[in-house]
Structure formats: structure tokens, C-alpha cells
N, C-alpha and C positions, 0 to 999 in steps of 0.2 A: 350226335352219335350216329354211327353208321348202321345201316340196315342189318348187318352182320351180327350185331349184338342181339337181335331178335328178341324173343321173350324169355329166354333161358334166364335172363338176369332181372326181368321185371315183368309184372302183369300188365300187359299193354291195354287190356280192356277191362281190368278189374276195377269196379268201383268200390270195392271193399267197404261196405258200410257207408259209403258216401254216395251215392251214385243214383242210379236212375231210378226215381220213384216209378214203381211198376206201372201205374196207370198210363205212363207216357209212352210206353212200348218202345223205349230207345235202350242202347246198350250201355252207356255211362259216360262220365266225364268229370272234369276239372278243378281249377283252383285259382283264387284270386291272392295274389302275393302282397306282401307289404308289412307293416308293423312298425309303430313308433315308440319311442320310449316315453314312458309317463313322467312328468316332473311334478314333484310335490312341493308345495309352497313352504312347508315347514316339516322338519324331522319330528317335531312333537305331535304331528297330526296322527290319529290313531288309525293304523293300517287296515284296510278293508280285507276281508277274507278273500282269497283268490277264487275266482269263478272258474270252474274247469268246463262248464257247459259249452258245447258247440252246436251251430246249425249248419249242416253240410247237405247242399243240393235240396234245401227245403226240409231235411230230416233233423229233428232235434235230439240231441244226446246228452246225457248228464255229464258225460266226460268224453274225451277223445280216444279212449282205449276200446279198441274192437277185437273181438276174437277172430283170428285170421282162419281162413278155410282150412280144414284138416281134421285130425283126430279130435280135437276139443269141441267140434260142433258135428259130431257124427250121428247123433240121435237125440230124441226129446230129452232123456234124462240129463245128459251133459249140457245141452243149451239151456235148459231150465236152471240148471246149477249156475251157469254164467250169468243169467239174468238176476238170480238171487243174490249172487256175490257182488253185483253192482257194475258189471261191464256196460260200456256205453252202447254197444251194439254187438250182435253176433252174426257171423258169416258162416252158414251150414257147409258141411263138407260137400264138394262138388258132386253133382248128380248127372245122370244121363238117361236116355230113355230105356236102354236095355242093361240093367245091372248084372244080368247073368253072364255077360261077357267080361265082368271084372273080377278076377280071381287073384286074391293076395296070398302072399307066402309068409312064413315065419321061420326065423327072425327077419324082421324088415328094417331094423334100425341098428345104426353103428355110431359110437361116440368117440370123439377125439379129445383127448385130455392134454392139459399143458404138461411138458416133461416127456419123458421117453416113450417111444411108442409102445402101446399095451400096458402103460402104467395104470393101476387101478386106484391110484391116490391123487393125481393131479385134478385141477379144476377142469370141468368140461367147458370147452371153448368152441367145438364143433359137433354138429349132429347131422347124420346122414340118414335118409330114408329111401327105401324102394317100394313104398306104399302107394297104391293106386287111388283113384276116386272112389266114391261110395259104391260098396258092393251090396248095398241093401235096395230092395225093390223100389222104384220111383214111387209107386202108389202109397207105400208105407211112409217114406219121406214126405210125400205132399200131405198125407193125413196129419203127420206130426207138425209140419209148418202151420196148418189150420189151427191145431190145438194150441200151439204156442202163442199165435196171434190172439186166440180167444181169451187165454189167460194173462197175456201181457200185451194189451192192446196199445199201451203207450210206449212200449220198447221197440227198438229197431231190429228187425230180423231180415236178413239178406240171404238170398239164395244164390248159390254159385252153380253154373251150368256149363257143360262141355259136351260136343258132339263132333261126329266125323264130319268132313267136309261135303255137307249135304244140307242145302238151304231149308228143304222141307222138314228135315229132322230138327233144325234149330228152331224154325217157327213153331212146330208142334210143342217142343219141350219149353219155349217161351211162354206160350199160351197157358199151357197146363200149371206151370209154376206161378203165373200171374194170379190165376183163379184162387190161390190159397190165401191171397191177402197179404202175402210178403210186401216189404216196404221197398225193396230195390233188388236189382239183379247183377251179380258179378259174372261177367263173361270170361271163362278161364281159358285164354289163348297162351298160356306160358308154362304149364306143366312140363318139367324137362325130361322125364323119364316115364317108361312104360306106355303111357298113352299115345306118344308120337308114333309108335309102331302101328297103330290103327289110324294115322293120319289125324290125330287130335291133339290139343294142347299146343306145345312149342312147334309140333310139325306145321301148324297153320301160322303161329306166330312169328316164326322164323322165314317163312316164304316170303321173300321180298316182293314176288310177283303178285302175291295175294294180298300182303299187308303193307307193302312199302316200309316207311319207318314207324314201328309200332304206336308209340304214344302219340305221334303227331297225327297219323292217320286215323287213330281211335277218336281224337277229338273232332277231326274234320268230318268224320262219318256219323257224327251225332251223338257220341258218347258224353256223359256229363262228369266223367272223372277217370282218373288213372291210378293204379296202385303199383308201388315198386319197392321191393323187388321179390320175385319168386325165388325158390331154391335155386342154387347154381349146380349144374351137372358135374358130378365128381366121382372119384373113387376114394373111399374113405382110407384104405390102407391094406397092408398084407400082414397077416400073422406070420411072424418071423420064425415061429416054432412049426406051424403047420404048412407054411408057404401057401395057404389058401387066402383069397380076398375076403374082406368084411363089408357088409354082413354075410355070413356064410350060411348057405341054404344047400344042405346035401353035398357039401363041398364046392359049391359054385356061388357066384354072385353076378351082379349086374351093375353098371353105374347107376347112381341115384342123385337125389337132390340134396344139397348142402345147406345147411342153416346153422343157426345159433350165433353166438358172440363173434366168431371169426368172420362173419360175412358183413358185420355192421358197417365197417368203413366202406366197404364195395356198395352197400345199399345206400349210404349217405352220398356217395359220389353220383350214383344213378339218379337219386332223388333231386340232388342239386342241379343236375344237367337238365332234367325234365322240368323242373321249376322254372329254370331260366328260360327254357324255350317257351313254356306257357306264358310266362310273363311277357315275353317278347312278342308272341304271335296270337296269344288268345286273351289278351288283358281285358277285352271288353266283355267277355262272356262269364257266365257264372259257372266255372269249373272247379273241380276239386282234386286234390292229390293226397293219396294215403301212403304213408311210409311204412315199410316193412322190412325187418331184418335185424336180428340180435338185440331185441328190446327186452332188457331184465331190470331196469332201473328207471325211475323218473327222468334222470339225466339223459339217458338213451333216447327216450321220447321227446325231451326238450330239444335235442340236437336235430331231429326230423322237422319238429315245428319250425324251429329257427330257419331251416332251409325251405320252408313253404308248405309243409304238409298240414292239411286240415285234420287229419285223424292219423292214429298210429295202430298198426295191427300187431298182434301177438299170437303165435302158435306154439313154436318150440318151447317158449318161455313157460307156457301153461303146462306142457308136458313135464317139464323139469320141476316146476315149483307149485303147481296147483292153480286152481280158479281164484283162490283169495290173493294171489299175486297182485290183482287189480287194486287193492287197498294199499299195498305198498307204493305202487306205481302212482296212485293219485297223491298220496302224502308227500312222497319225493318230488313230484312235479309242483306241488304247492309250495314246498319249501324253496325250490328254485324261483318260483315267481315272487315270493316274498323278498327273496335276497336282492331282486332287481326292481321291486316296486311295480310289478305288473299285476293288474287286477283281472285280466281276461287272456284267454289264449290269443285272441286276434290281435292283442297289443304288441305281441312279439313274433307273430307268425312271419316268417320270411326275413326277419331283421338281419340275418347273417349273410343273405345272398349278395348283398352289396360289397362284401369284402372279398369276392371271388373276381379274378381276372386272368389275362393271359400271362404266360411267362415273359414274354416280350415286355409287357406292361409293368411286371414285377421289377425287371431290370431298370427300366426307366424311373420308376418309383424310387428305388433304393439309391440309384445314382443321384437323384435330386435331393434326397434326404441327406446323403453324405455331403454334398455340396453346401446344404444349409447348416449342417453341423460345423463344417469347417469355417463357415462365414462367421457363425457365433464365437468361434475361437480365435478369429483373426484379431490381432492387437492385443494390447495389455488392458485387463480389466481395472487395475488398481496400481497405485505407486509402489506397493509393496512387491509387485511382480517383476521389477526392473532387476536385471543382473548385470554384473560388471563385464563378464565375458562375452555376453551377447548384445551388448548395448546398441551397436550399429544396426544389426538385423532387427532388433526390437523397435528401433526407431522407424526403420524402413516398413515394418509390418503395419504401421498406423498411417502411412502416406496413401492418399486416395488415387494418385495417378503415377 
């Protein structure tokens, strides 16, 4: 991938629930890819209940489903709700040193529905937000991190952080967050809107001089994991009655981050590309990959895992369907695993990577397959296949030279 993709399309340093155990004072990292089909000796053997638990960078989770950084992790009450509902891990909304600089507007969301522009009946396939990082004082967020870890010591809580291009500010923020006892830190170098105006988020992640190729340099720099993708910069649409853009704030708007089902194929493509790079260049390290983008079903999650993801994050899906969505996701993922006789997540993680290649190779593979099919059809398979009119050609078709 070219550096120009930056982090608008993925969280270059986001360990998202996978990542750097805070005590290591590193930024995040990786994945180990693979996965083999399990062969059962007898179809009569009683099938074992699929095990959804995963261990990512030393962090154990009951399932691979992680609350992605955003509104679903904005305060103690909602993060507690997530743990109570059974999410594998929670990534809190991104914090910075000075929340007073963060001022949100309302409305700040817009939705795209299948069908005509402005239709109120179609299925929601796209979601845009112009929301910023946490506007709550850092001290309050830190106190809530401590409280959550005291009440849920065995659950994984991840802090997401962002600062301006200032090393001292980053170091201070990391130190203060670590002291709360959180399990890992997500470094947000990918938020595409709002914060780049202050040289934060994607303003750093897309600066090739600062970051080179985001996912690769993140791992080379000591990160333990990569999360992909973040929202994609977009303009949701124009209201054809008022001629104003959406979401409309006092008649005006600004480009924002696009998410939900419509970005799922894009996210799969980025995860596949990053997974291949990690497998090729970082196969000897204990790195992790977290997939994000349009996850609403267990099948959506399975696709990310098949491409090498260790965990799967959900943010917009929670905003649309609620925290109990995790129960549906777990149930559907288990159904998928039963269908293919997979007992654990690791058994099928990365399995589908082997089926991607270049277009040139696709041409070669297809031409070879066509030749093989023609070879099979060459000659007559049975005496009943002879015809009177084509007797000579049919004879010649079975001559070896």
C-alpha cells in the first residue's frame, strides 16, 4: 500500500484491544497468521462446543469482540454496560490532555439508507459522524478507568490516546493513563476529521515524512498490534430540498468519518493487505491485527478472522443495535464454526489469505485450468459417443501424435 493511504483508512497504531500491555510502555502491535482445517475421524463424533476465547498479545478475552473507540466507550456507565453484556474487551473513547479544546456540535451524525436519497424507509448502510474525541476532562476519565479495573479486574480495558505533534505531551499522557491500571493503549493516529486541524490524528498518520507507511512503520517502531480501518473521510450527502449538506449544523456542515456496512468491503481489503505484509515481514514476532468496519453479524466477523484478524471491533453497530449485539455476534460466529468443524478461533484465522494473488497470476491459473478441462474432454469416453458424421475427427482426437 502506498503511503498516501495514510491512516484515513486504518488505525496505523491502534492496538485496539489487542496491544500493548501497558506495563511495557510501547505503542502496539501485531499478528501471527495461519489456520488449518480440522479433520474429524468420524461424522458420528459428538461435536465440541466452539471456543470463542482468544489471547492477544498476552491479553485473554472471552471472545474476539471488542468495543471500538467512540461513543460506546465514552464514560463509566456505558463501559460497565459493555462488560456486563459480555464484550471481550472495551476501548474507551480517545482522550487527550486538554479536553477543553474539544467542542462538539449537534447534530453530528448522518445516515445513508439503501434506496433513494433521503428515504426514511431503506436499510441503513452508511453512517457518518463529525464527532470529536472525548470532551470530558482527562482526570474524570482516568478516575473511571481506575474504577472499572477495580470492579472488573479480569476484563480487558484499553485506553485510546491522541495528542498534538509534541513528544512531551505524548509522554505525559501515556504515563498518566498507564497509572490507572488499564491493560493496553491504543495510539490514535487515524481520526480523519476535526482533530487534524490541530495536527492530531490523521494529520500525523498521513504525513509520510513523519510516519512512512503506517502499518509497517508502527510494527517496526515497537508497536505490538495494528487496527484497521478507521472511518473514511466523506460527505454524506446533500439535502435536495434545502440544498444544505448533512449533517446540517445551523445550515453548514463539514466532512466527517464514514462507517457502517458500506465500508465493510474496503475494510476487508485493507486488513487483507496488512495481514499479507505482516505475514511476509513480521512472521517471527508476536504481533496482532484487529479488524474494524461494518461488523453487524457473526459472518462479518468471521470474514475478518479468515483474513488474519485476532480480534474484531464494533462501534457503529453498537450505536445502531445496542450493547446486547454481542450475544448475536457470538451465537452467529459459533454457528459458522460448527458448520466448518472449527473448535477455536485460531483454527481458521488467516485461512483465506492463501486464496489471494495478483491479476497476472489469476490469468495464468485460469488458462491452466482451461487446458486441463480440455484435456479431460479430449477423445471419446465411451463407445456410445461415436457418431457417423464425425467419425474421422473422432478417431483423430484419440491419436497421441
